[in-house]
VMD Tcl script that draws the C-alpha trace (Angstrom):
set ca {
  {0.13 -0.02 0.16}
  {1.28 3.47 -1.09}
  {1.46 5.99 1.43}
  {0.50 9.43 0.24}
  {2.52 12.76 1.18}
  {1.19 16.24 1.46}
  {3.29 18.61 -0.92}
  {5.75 20.73 1.15}
  {3.90 24.11 0.25}
  {0.74 22.31 2.16}
  {2.50 21.37 5.08}
  {4.23 25.24 5.39}
  {0.65 26.73 4.85}
  {-0.65 24.54 7.66}
  {2.06 25.59 9.75}
  {1.61 29.08 8.91}
  {-2.14 29.38 9.49}
  {-1.29 27.40 13.02}
  {1.04 30.20 13.99}
  {-1.54 33.19 12.77}
  {-4.21 30.89 15.13}
  {-1.98 30.77 18.08}
  {-1.30 34.57 17.75}
  {-5.00 35.18 17.36}
  {-5.71 33.04 20.13}
  {-3.15 34.87 22.49}
  {-4.27 38.23 21.52}
  {-7.78 37.18 22.63}
  {-6.59 35.97 26.04}
  {-4.47 39.31 26.35}
  {-7.22 41.49 25.30}
  {-9.89 39.64 27.96}
  {-7.30 39.88 30.97}
  {-6.91 43.93 29.94}
  {-10.78 44.28 29.71}
  {-11.09 42.74 33.16}
  {-8.43 44.96 34.43}
  {-9.28 48.19 33.13}
  {-11.37 50.75 34.69}
  {-13.51 51.19 31.57}
  {-13.89 50.27 28.07}
  {-12.40 53.37 26.56}
  {-9.59 52.62 28.61}
  {-8.84 49.25 27.41}
  {-9.50 49.85 23.41}
  {-6.06 51.08 22.45}
  {-4.23 48.23 23.67}
  {-7.14 45.64 22.62}
  {-6.80 46.94 19.18}
  {-2.98 46.77 19.22}
  {-3.46 43.29 20.15}
  {-5.73 42.84 17.13}
  {-3.30 44.59 14.59}
  {-0.34 42.69 15.72}
  {-2.11 39.05 15.80}
  {-3.48 39.84 12.27}
  {-0.65 41.45 10.75}
  {-2.33 44.61 10.02}
  {-1.48 47.72 8.90}
  {-4.35 49.44 11.05}
  {-7.18 48.58 13.04}
  {-10.57 50.57 12.88}
  {-13.28 49.89 15.66}
  {-16.44 51.23 14.28}
  {-19.81 51.38 16.44}
  {-23.27 51.89 14.85}
  {-26.18 53.27 16.49}
  {-29.76 53.82 15.55}
  {-30.46 57.01 14.38}
  {-33.46 59.06 15.59}
  {-35.20 59.33 12.33}
  {-34.68 55.71 11.58}
  {-31.15 54.22 9.99}
  {-28.01 53.70 11.62}
  {-25.20 56.23 12.58}
  {-21.34 55.13 12.31}
  {-19.16 56.70 15.13}
  {-15.45 55.67 15.07}
  {-14.39 54.05 18.77}
  {-10.87 53.64 18.25}
  {-8.02 53.37 15.84}
  {-4.65 51.53 15.84}
  {-1.87 52.19 13.58}
  {1.15 49.67 12.60}
  {4.68 51.88 13.24}
  {5.29 53.79 10.39}
  {1.67 53.92 9.08}
  {0.01 56.60 8.60}
  {-3.66 56.91 9.66}
  {-6.12 57.39 6.91}
  {-8.95 59.04 8.99}
  {-8.61 61.99 11.25}
  {-10.11 61.41 14.68}
  {-13.97 62.53 14.61}
  {-14.08 62.05 10.97}
  {-16.63 59.22 11.26}
  {-18.76 60.93 13.98}
  {-22.44 60.14 13.18}
  {-22.30 59.35 9.54}
  {-25.06 57.31 8.26}
}
mol new
graphics top color blue
foreach p $ca { graphics top sphere $p radius 0.5 }
foreach p [lrange $ca 0 end-1] q [lrange $ca 1 end] { graphics top cylinder $p $q radius 0.2 }
display resetview
């Protein structure tokens, strides 16, 4: 009986996916611990967004919050942002405030 082996690139992709999963799980653990210790959500957000950005190897992370508008529909507000070192922000603070 012949054994079929996976191509090397497939094993490398699997190993990279496992490392990425581990980074994300580690970030979730750190974020949860930080949220439990922080005096408020707003105080914990900058660190949480940094952990997310690093875990997924992003250039930036933007957290948007949606609220229902009085006249119907939804408004979007920026709750927080993180930019990797050397990455310029694409939005100015408050730029998303109350956008439909």
